[in-house]
C-alpha positions in Angstrom: 0.0 0.1 0.0 1.4 3.4 -1.0 -0.2 6.4 1.0 -0.2 10.1 -0.3 -1.8 12.7 1.8 -2.9 16.1 0.7 -5.6 18.9 1.3 -8.6 20.1 -0.6 -9.3 23.6 -1.3 -11.4 24.2 1.9 -8.8 22.6 4.2 -10.3 19.0 4.2 -7.8 16.1 4.4 -7.6 13.6 1.3 -5.7 10.5 1.3 -4.8 8.4 -1.9 -4.2 4.6 -1.5 -2.3 3.4 -4.4 -1.1 -0.2 -5.5 2.3 1.1 -6.8 4.2 4.1 -5.9 2.7 7.1 -7.6 3.6 10.8 -7.7 0.5 12.9 -6.8 1.0 16.7 -6.3 -2.8 16.9 -5.2 -3.5 20.6 -6.2 -7.1 21.4 -5.8 -7.8 24.7 -7.5 -11.6 24.9 -6.7 -12.7 28.1 -5.0 -14.5 26.5 -2.0 -16.0 28.3 1.0 -14.7 26.8 4.4 -16.6 24.0 5.7 -19.2 25.0 8.2 -21.0 22.5 10.4 -24.0 22.8 12.8 -23.5 19.4 14.1 -24.6 18.7 17.7 -25.7 15.7 19.7 -28.5 15.7 22.0 -29.4 13.2 24.8 -32.5 11.2 24.8 -32.9 10.6 28.6 -35.5 7.9 28.3 -33.4 5.7 26.1 -30.0 6.9 27.2 -28.9 7.5 23.7 -27.3 10.4 21.9 -28.9 11.8 18.7 -27.2 13.9 16.1 -28.8 16.9 14.6 -27.2 18.2 11.5 -29.2 20.8 9.8 -26.4 21.8 7.5 -26.7 18.4 5.7 -30.0 19.4 4.0 -28.1 21.0 1.2 -25.7 18.1 0.4 -25.5 16.9 -3.1 -28.2 14.6 -4.1 -28.1 12.0 -7.1 -26.3 14.3 -9.7 -26.1 13.0 -13.2 -22.9 10.9 -14.0 -21.1 13.7 -15.7 -21.3 15.7 -12.6 -20.4 13.2 -10.1 -18.2 14.6 -7.3 -16.5 11.2 -6.7 -15.2 10.7 -10.3 -11.7 11.9 -11.1 -11.0 15.5 -12.0 -11.0 15.8 -15.9 -10.8 18.8 -18.0 -13.2 21.5 -16.9 -14.9 19.1 -14.5 -13.5 19.5 -11.2 -14.5 17.2 -8.5 -13.6 16.2 -5.0 -10.7 14.1 -6.4 -8.2 16.5 -7.8 -6.4 13.9 -9.9 -7.0 12.3 -13.2 -7.3 8.6 -11.8 -7.0 6.9 -8.7 -7.1 3.4 -7.0 -8.7 4.0 -3.6 -9.3 7.6 -2.1 -10.4 8.6 1.4 -11.4 12.2 2.2 -13.2 14.2 4.9 -16.9 14.6 4.0 -17.8 18.3 3.2 -21.3 17.7 5.0 -20.2 15.7 8.0 -22.5 14.5 10.8 -19.6 14.6 13.2 -16.6 17.0 12.9 -13.6 17.9 15.2 -14.4 21.6 14.4 -17.8 21.2 15.9 -16.7 22.4 19.1 -16.3 26.0 17.6 -19.8 26.4 16.7 -21.7 24.2 19.1 -20.5 24.5 22.5 -21.8 22.2 25.4 -25.0 23.3 26.9 -27.9 22.1 28.9 -30.4 24.6 27.5 -33.2 23.6 30.0 -34.3 20.6 32.1 -33.9 17.3 30.2 -32.1 19.2 27.3 -28.6 18.2 27.2 -26.5 19.1 24.0 -22.9 18.7 23.1 -20.9 19.5 20.0 -20.9 16.4 17.8 -17.1 15.9 17.9 -15.6 13.2 15.7 -15.0 12.9 11.9 -16.6 11.6 8.7 -15.1 10.3 5.6 -15.9 9.1 2.2 -14.1 6.0 0.8 -14.1 5.8 -3.0 -13.6 2.1 -4.0 -12.6 2.8 -7.5 -12.5 5.7 -10.2 -15.1 3.6 -12.2 -18.4 5.4 -11.8 -20.1 2.3 -13.0 -18.3 -0.2 -11.0 -19.1 -1.9 -7.7 -17.2 -3.4 -4.8 -18.2 -6.9 -6.2 -16.5 -6.0 -9.5 -13.2 -5.2 -8.0 -10.2 -7.3 -8.8 -8.5 -8.9 -5.7 -5.8 -6.4 -5.4 -8.2 -3.4 -5.5 -10.4 -5.2 -2.9 -7.4 -5.9 -0.8 -6.3 -2.2 -1.0 -9.8 -1.1 0.3 -9.2 -3.4 3.2 -6.0 -1.9 3.9 -7.5 1.7 3.7 -10.3 0.5 6.2 -7.6 -0.8 8.6 -5.3 2.3 8.3 -8.3 4.6 8.9 -9.5 2.6 11.8 -6.1 2.9 13.6 -5.6 6.5 12.9 -9.3 7.6 13.9 -9.2 5.5 16.9 -6.2 7.4 18.2 -8.2 10.7 18.1 -9.1 11.5 21.9 -12.8 12.4 21.3 -13.5 9.3 19.2 -15.3 6.4 21.0 -15.9 4.1 18.0 -14.9 3.9 14.3 -17.6 2.6 12.0 -16.8 1.6 8.4 -19.8 1.1 6.2 -21.2 1.1 2.7 -24.8 2.1 1.8 -25.6 0.7 -1.8 -28.5 1.5 -3.9 -31.1 4.4 -4.0 -33.6 1.9 -2.2 -31.4 2.4 0.8 -31.1 6.1 0.3 -27.7 6.7 -1.1 -27.1 10.3 -2.6 -24.3 9.4 -4.8 -24.3 6.5 -7.3 -20.5 6.2 -7.5 -19.3 3.1 -5.6 -18.1 4.3 -2.3 -18.6 3.8 1.5 -18.2 6.0 4.4 -16.4 6.0 7.9 -17.9 7.7 11.1 -15.8 8.3 14.0 -18.4 8.6 16.8 -18.0 10.6 19.9 -19.9 8.1 21.8 -20.5 4.3 21.6 -23.7 3.7 19.4 -26.7 2.0 21.0 -26.4 -1.3 18.8 -22.8 -1.7 19.9 -23.3 -0.8 23.6 -26.3 -3.2 24.0 -24.5 -6.1 22.3 -21.4 -5.7 24.3 -23.2 -5.5 27.5 -24.9 -8.8 26.7 -21.5 -10.4 25.8 -19.9 -9.2 29.0 -22.7 -10.4 31.2 -22.5 -13.8 29.5 -18.8 -13.9 30.0 -19.0 -12.9 33.7 -21.8 -15.6 34.1 -20.0 -18.5 32.2 -16.4 -17.5 31.3 -17.1 -17.9 27.6 -17.2 -15.4 24.8 -20.8 -15.2 23.2 -19.4 -14.1 19.8 -17.2 -17.2 19.6 -20.1 -19.5 20.8 -22.3 -18.3 18.2 -19.8 -18.7 15.4 -19.0 -22.3 16.8 -22.6 -23.3 16.9 -23.2 -22.0 13.2 -20.2 -24.0 12.1 -21.3 -27.2 14.0 -24.9 -26.9 12.6 -23.8 -25.9 9.0 -27.4 -25.2 8.1 -27.0 -21.5 7.8 -23.3 -21.2 6.7 -23.0 -19.6 3.3 -19.4 -19.5 2.6 -16.2 -20.2 4.4 -12.4 -19.8 3.9 -9.3 -20.3 6.0 -9.7 -17.3 8.0 -13.5 -16.3 7.6 -16.9 -17.6 7.9 -20.2 -16.2 6.5 -23.6 -17.2 7.9 -27.1 -16.2 8.0 -28.0 -15.5 11.8 -30.6 -17.9 13.3 -32.8 -14.8 14.2 -32.0 -12.7 11.0 -34.1 -9.4 11.2 -33.8 -8.7 7.5 -34.9 -10.4 4.2 -31.2 -10.8 3.4 -28.9 -10.8 6.4 -25.3 -12.2 6.4 -22.7 -12.1 9.2 -19.1 -12.4 8.2 -16.9 -13.4 11.1 -13.0 -14.0 11.4 -12.2 -17.3 13.0 -10.3 -15.8 15.7 -11.2 -13.0 18.0 -9.9 -9.6 17.2 -11.2 -6.0 18.1 -11.0 -4.3 14.7 -9.8 -4.2 11.1 -6.4 -2.9 12.2 -5.7 -6.1 14.0 -6.0 -8.2 10.8 -2.8 -10.0 9.7 -1.7 -10.0 5.9 -3.1 -13.3 5.3 -6.3 -12.5 6.9 -6.8 -9.3 4.9 -6.0 -11.3 1.6 -8.6 -14.0 2.6 -11.2 -11.1 3.4 -10.8 -9.5 0.1 -11.5 -12.7 -1.7 -14.4 -13.8 0.4 -16.1 -10.5 0.6 -16.1 -10.0 -3.2 -17.5 -13.5 -3.5 -20.2 -12.8 -1.0 -21.3 -9.6 -2.6 -21.2 -11.2 -6.2 -23.5 -13.9 -4.8 -25.9 -11.2 -3.3 -26.3 -9.8 -6.7 -27.4 -13.0 -8.0 -30.2 -13.5 -5.6 -32.9 -11.4 -7.4 -31.3 -10.9 -10.7 -30.8 -7.3 -10.0 -28.2 -5.4 -8.1 -28.9 -5.8 -4.4 -29.4 -2.8 -2.2 -27.6 -3.2 1.0 -25.9 -1.8 4.0 -22.5 -3.5 4.8 -21.5 -2.6 8.3 -18.4 -3.4 10.2 -18.8 -3.9 13.9 -15.5 -3.0 15.7 -14.6 -2.6 19.3 -14.8 0.7 21.1 -11.5 2.6 21.3 -11.2 2.5 25.1 -13.5 -0.2 26.3 -14.7 -3.7 25.8 -11.7 -4.5 23.5 -11.1 -7.8 25.5 -14.5 -9.2 24.4 -15.5 -7.5 21.2 -15.2 -9.7 18.0 -14.9 -7.9 14.8 -17.5 -8.8 12.2 -19.4 -7.6 9.3 -23.1 -7.6 8.9 -24.5 -7.3 5.3 -28.3 -6.5 5.3 -30.9 -5.6 2.5 -34.4 -4.6 2.5 -35.0 -6.4 -0.7 -37.3 -9.6 -0.2 -38.4 -10.3 -3.8 -37.3 -8.9 -7.3 -40.1 -6.4 -7.1 -40.7 -6.2 -3.4 -39.0 -4.3 -0.5 -39.2 -4.7 3.3 -40.3 -1.5 5.0 -39.8 -0.8 8.4 -43.5 -0.2 9.6 -45.3 0.0 12.8 -43.7 -3.0 14.7 -40.1 -2.5 13.6 -40.0 1.4 13.4 -42.1 2.0 16.5 -41.3 -1.0 18.8 -38.1 -2.3 17.4 -39.6 -5.7 17.1 -38.7 -7.2 13.7 -40.8 -9.5 11.5 -38.9 -11.3 8.7 -40.8 -12.8 5.8 -38.0 -15.0 4.8 -36.8 -18.1 7.0 -33.1 -17.7 7.6 -32.4 -21.2 6.6 -34.0 -20.6 3.2 -32.1 -17.5 2.6 -28.9 -19.4 3.4 -29.7 -22.2 1.0 -30.5 -19.4 -1.7 -27.2 -17.7 -0.9 -25.2 -21.0 -1.2 -26.7 -21.8 -4.6 -25.8 -18.2 -5.7 -22.2 -18.7 -4.3 -21.8 -21.7 -6.4 -22.4 -19.5 -9.5 -19.6 -17.1 -8.7 -16.3 -18.0 -10.0 -13.3 -18.1 -7.4 -10.8 -15.4 -8.3 -7.4 -16.4 -8.2 -5.1 -14.7 -5.6 -1.7 -13.2 -6.5 
């Protein structure tokens, strides 16, 4: 991995990850106003959760035509967020961040009135461009490009975790207009949260209580049970196992676990990164075979918080989709949205079998 750092015209950082050594002067000649953020977090006292309020994001770019895509390389008179004519993988600070280290300058901590606690939404939001090909996808990446994305995830996880105000680093990809993406170009994001999000907090509280009661790691026991049963295992390799969880909430839901416990992506060995790049591309390719159309999905990496529970956390990915048929979507209606009680129309065992069949149609890419 070859890394080049630079700065965009408004002071945001940009990082180029290249497969080979590359000279990049990184000159952004756009006339951009400084980034301004109104990001703050407010405390929900009943749920004991933090909610971000980001009114400045209402004006962010929304589904521009391909010729005006801000994530494509800069060419001719079309100047984009990437001030280079081509690239392998690029990461840069989001111009419309939900969390920003500069938020404290405009959003001081305040308790405006009883039950109203507010804080600046400290943290960082980054965009990860997987490829310069506007019409591409992660599933279509060759092995060395997919491995480069894995290395970029690991590098960003390590650097962002070292920021004092960051409590958890979240790498993810929203794919498809059905999910709500605002840019079609294949890309993901990284959120560096100033708090541990609710899903992570609840999950780790359960895992810690289980360890205190039994001495065992619940993540490891779940993985071992799925391997023993085999009914819901979709794909496995030397270092990774993909399975549909027994209580899947979503029509398509696959969890991808490393075989050994580790806190985050930065802890992966070279062999584990190589293996991940291969199995992940196969999994995404199989997912696109399910309904005969590109699958809208959220691919979310669950990593350990930066300063707590690192002894019990088990890095894993959850791939979920709201598509339940070629022409039907799963909407989160009353039970799911109001009560958090999910109702799944597809049995996890049936979905696992369908995914296994789709995997068998995906050729195995040869590793270098």
